[in-house]
N, C-alpha and C positions, 0 to 999 in steps of 0.2 A: 335545600336541594343537594347539599353535599353529603348528607347523612349516609347514602348508600355507597359512597366511594370507599373502596377497600385499599389498604396500604399494601404495596408490593415490595419485594426484596430490592435492595439497591443494586447498582451495577457491581458485578463481582470484582472487577479490577479496581474500581474506586474503593471498594471495601478492603482490598488488600493494602491500599495506601494507608488507610486509617489504622489497620491492624499493625502494619509495619512501623508506623510512627509511634505507636504505643508500646512496642516491644522494647524492653530494656536490655536485651542481649547485646553486649558490645561488639559481637562478631556478626550481627545480623546482616543479611544480604537481600536486596530487592531485585528480583528477576521478573517482576510482574508488569510494571508500568511500561507501556510501549513507546518510550522516547529514547533518543540517543543519549549516552552518557560518556564523558571522557574518563581518563584514568583516575581522576579525583572524585568521580561520581556526580559531576555536574553536567547540566545541559547548557553548554555555553552559547553565547551569541557569536556567530561566525565573524571573522575579521572583515570579510567582504560586506556582510550585512551592516556592520557598524559604519563602515566607510560610506556605503550607499545611503544610510539614514542621515548621516551628516550632510551629504550633498542635498538630500531632500529638504532637510531643515533650512538650508540656506536658499534653496532655489524654488521650492514649492510655493505657488501663488494662490491656490484655491483648494477648498475642501468641498466643492460642489459634487453632485451626483455624477457617476461615470457611465450610466446607462445600463440597461438590463444585460447586455453582453459584456460589460466591463470596459476597461481601457483598451482601445484598439492596439496601442503599443505593446501591451502585455500579450495579446494574441499573436502579434508579429514576432515576439521573441520566443514564445513557447513552441510555436509550430516547428521551427527548425530543430529545437531541442528534442522534440518527440520524433519527428519524421526524418531528420537529417537535412543538412543545408541544401543538398542537391536532389531532394526527393522529387520524383515525378508527380507525386500527389500534390505537392505545393505548386509545381510548375503548371499543373492542369487546374489549379484553383478548385480542388475538390473538397477541401477541408474547411471547417468553421469552428471557431473557438468561442465558448461562452464562459467567462470568468465566473468562479463560484466560491462560496465560503468553504474552502477546503475541499479535499477529495470526497469527503462525506456529503457535502452539498452537491457536488457534481453527480454523485451516485443517486441522490434523491431527484435531481433534475432528469437524469436518464430514466429513472423508474417512472416518473410522472409522464415523461414523453412517450414511453412505451405504452403506458396505460391508456393515454388519450389518443395516440396516433396509430397504435398497433393493437387495437382491442382484441382480446381473446388469446393473445400470445403468452405462453408460459415462459418462465425464466428458470434457468438451471445453474446451480452453483456447486462448487466442489465440496466434498465431504472429507475433511473439515474445510471451513472457510472462515473469514473474518466474521465473528458473531453478528456484527452490526449489519452485514449484508442481509441477513434474514429479516431483521426488524425493518430496515429501509424498504425492501421490496414488498414485504407483506403489508406494510402501512400504506403503500401506494396502490394496493389492491391487486397485485400481481399474484398469479398462481405459481408457487415456488416448489421446485423439485431439486433433487441432489444427484450428482454422479460421483462415483468413488474416486478417491485421490490418494489416500494413504491406507496401506493394508494393515493386517493384524500384527505384522512383524515390524511395524514402523518404517516402512519403505514406500517410495513412490509406486503406486499401483497404476502404471501407465496402461497396461493391458486392460484392466478393469475400466479405467477412464475411457479409453478409446471405444471399447465395446458398448459402454453406456451411451456415449455421444452418438454412436451409430443408430441408436434407437430413439433419439429425441425426435419428437414430431417435427415435420417439415415446417420451417418458418419460425420456430421458437427462438428464444434468446439464450445464448450460452455465455456465462461469465467466466473469464479466464484471467489469471494473475500474470501480468507481464513478466515479473521477476520477484525474487524474495517473497515467495508465497507465504501469506499470513493466514494461519499460524504455523505452518509446518516447516518452512524453509526449504522444501523440496521444489526445485525448478525443472522445467522441461529443457531438454537439450535441443539444439537446432534441428536435428533430425526428427525429434518428436514433434516440434512445432510444425514441421512440414507435413507430418502425418495427420495432425489435427486439422490443418488447413484443408487437406483433401476431403476429410469427412465433413467439415463445415460447408464446403462447396457442394458436396453430394447431397447433403440434407437441406441445403439452402437456409442455413441458420444465420442469425444475426449475432455476431460476436460483440460482447461488451467486455473490453479489456481494462481491468483495473490496474493502473500504473502508478502505484503509490510510493514506490521506493527506487526510482530511477537513480542509478549511480551507486547504490548500496550493495549490488551483487558483484558484478565483474567489471563494471565501467558504464559510463553514460551511453555510449553507442552499443556496447555489448548487451546491456540490459534491454535495449529497445529492439532487439532482433525480431521477436515475435510480432510486435506492433507494426514494424515497418514491413515485414513479410506479408501480413494480412492486409495492410493498407494498400500495398502495391499489387495485390492479387485478388482483391475482392472489390465489388462495387459499393458495398455498404458496411460501415463499421462504426461503433461507438467506443470512445476511449475516455476514461476518467483519470485525470492527472492530479497529483498533489505536489506542492512545493514545501509542505510542512517539514518533511524529513531532510531532503537534500539541501535545503537552504536553512534548516534549523529554525524556522519561523512558525512553530506550532501554534502559538497564541494569535497569530495574525490571520489564520484560516484562509489560506490561499490555494486555490485549485482551479480546475477547468474541466468542462465537458467539451470534448472534441468530437464532432460528427464528420464522417467521411461519406460522401455520396458519389453517385456514378458520374456526374458532371456538375458544372457550375450552376446550372439552372436548378437542378434538384437540390443541390446544396443550399441555395438561397431559399428554397421552399422549406427545407428542414430548419434552417436558421431562423426563419420567421416564427416557426412554432416554438423553437427553443426560447426565444425572447418572451413569448407569452408564458411559458412554463416558469421562467425565472421571475417574471413580473408577479405572477400569482403566488410564488413562494416567499420572496424577500424583496422584490422590486429591483434593488440594485445591490451588487456585492460590495463588501468593504474594499477600500482602495489601497490601504497602506502596504499590505504585503505584496500585492501585485506591482506597486510602484517600486518597491525595493528590488524585486526580481528583475523588473525592466531596467532599472538603473544599473544593476550588475551586468546583465547580459548585453546591454547596449555598449558597455565599456570593455574594450579588449583587456585593459589592465585589471579591472575588477573581476572580470570573468576568469582570468588566469588565476587570480588569488582564490576565487571560489572553487575552481576545479582542483587546485592544490589541496585546499582544506577538505573537500569531499573525498579525495583520494586518501588522505590521511585517516579519515573516519572509516572508510571502507577497509583499508588495510589493517586498521586496528581490530575491527570486528573479525575479519577473516583470520588474523593472527591469533586472536583469543580462542577461536574455534579449534585451531590446531593445538594450542597450548593446553586447552581443557582436556582434550583426548589424551595428550601426553601425560597430564597430571594423573589420569586414571590408570596408567599403565602399571604402576607398582601394586595396584589392587587387582590386576588381571581383568579390568573392565574396559580397556581401550578398544578391543574388538567389538564389544557389545554396543558401545557408544560412538563408534567410528563415523556413523552417519552425520554426527554433529559437525565434523570437519568438512563434510561434503555439502552441507546445506549452505544457503546463501541468505543474506539480509540480517536483520536484527533478531529475528525470531527462530526458535528451534523447537521442533517436536522431539523432546528428549526420549520418549518412550517410558518415562516414569508413570506409574499408576497413581490414581487419586490417593490411595492409601500411603504410598511412598511420599507423595507431595505433602500430605498431612503430617507425616512424621518429620519431614525436613523442616516444616514450619514450627511444629511444636517442640522438637528436640534440639534444633540447630538455628532457629530464627532465619531460615531461608524461605523466601516467599516467592511463589509462582502460581500461575493458574492451575487448577486441579486437573486440567487436561494434560498437564505435563509440558505445556508451552512455556519456554523460558526466554527472557530477553537477554541475548548474549552480550549486549552492551553493558549489562550489569556485572559481567565478569571483570576481574582485574588481576594484575599480577600478584596483588596482595591477598586476594581471597581464593585463588584457584586451588591451592592446597587444602584449604578449609572445605571448599565445595566438594573436592574429590573425596576427602575423608568422610564427609557427611553422606554422600551418595553411596559410597562403599558400605556404610553402616546400615543403610536401608535396603540394600540389595540382598 
């Protein structure tokens, strides 16, 4: 029965990992893999996470199932992080949290929920977007379309985005990146979020806001601006949240699908369907990552340590963006690549062409996705001059 099965190419980013590992260039640089790295190139376990895990080791009494919605305590600490402690959405009990295996699992739950409960509704993603958005939504049977987001000059195409959203069929789903847009790094301003909100209202669209990088842009509350604006001004909203990046627990696969409804009764109706979708996907989510997050956010002391660490990570990335552009100044390329200092999050659409990316890999051992997307966390004070010289050579 397996004879007709064809081999397909592997994941492009995973392929970069293998090629990078085999490269013997002593100056090689990995800008492809989408994880945070410190100045030594490591993805460390955060101090707050280590302390929380020590507490769990001493105090945890069971490894039983935690239910299709996950641990209720996890939901209780995630909601104020997303909406703000004094949110009217929380006061009105309009939101429901379903713990998921990472943000990716939350996206699949959202896709299956849309497919089963909102049949016939199409889903719209930015062009470009995180590549796995395409696979997840199409695998769930959704009709997928794109709206423009980055123009030919490697700038945010807000006018094109807004014009396209105004043409989306009434009632369709529009996917928005809350902050740290993946892969471009271009984020909406607060004024632009307000303009998008008015179009969403006019077209009666259902927003699905992917919130994978809270705290990596300008701050935990600042990065939540669009989410909170939409939640407080719309009757219905879906949010997918991830703790992988801001808690550094990539391997624990910890996320959440959050649904906002018009009132508590409708929220409970939606919540009942979310439980079924989760049950049919994986039954129960893994517990450890959620328990770590809960342990941290329930403790004022651990939460303070975590916020301090997250601030250090964010400041390091934003500082590297500025330093990278400065390193290009001797080559007269600082203006051309100035957008990198303006972008937010770990990723940057550099504007490098596939040919230039290939040359950087082959001639300098610098690895990134052929779209020109670079992981800024791969920059360091030690490799910035080397990176600038290499980029100047291929320009």
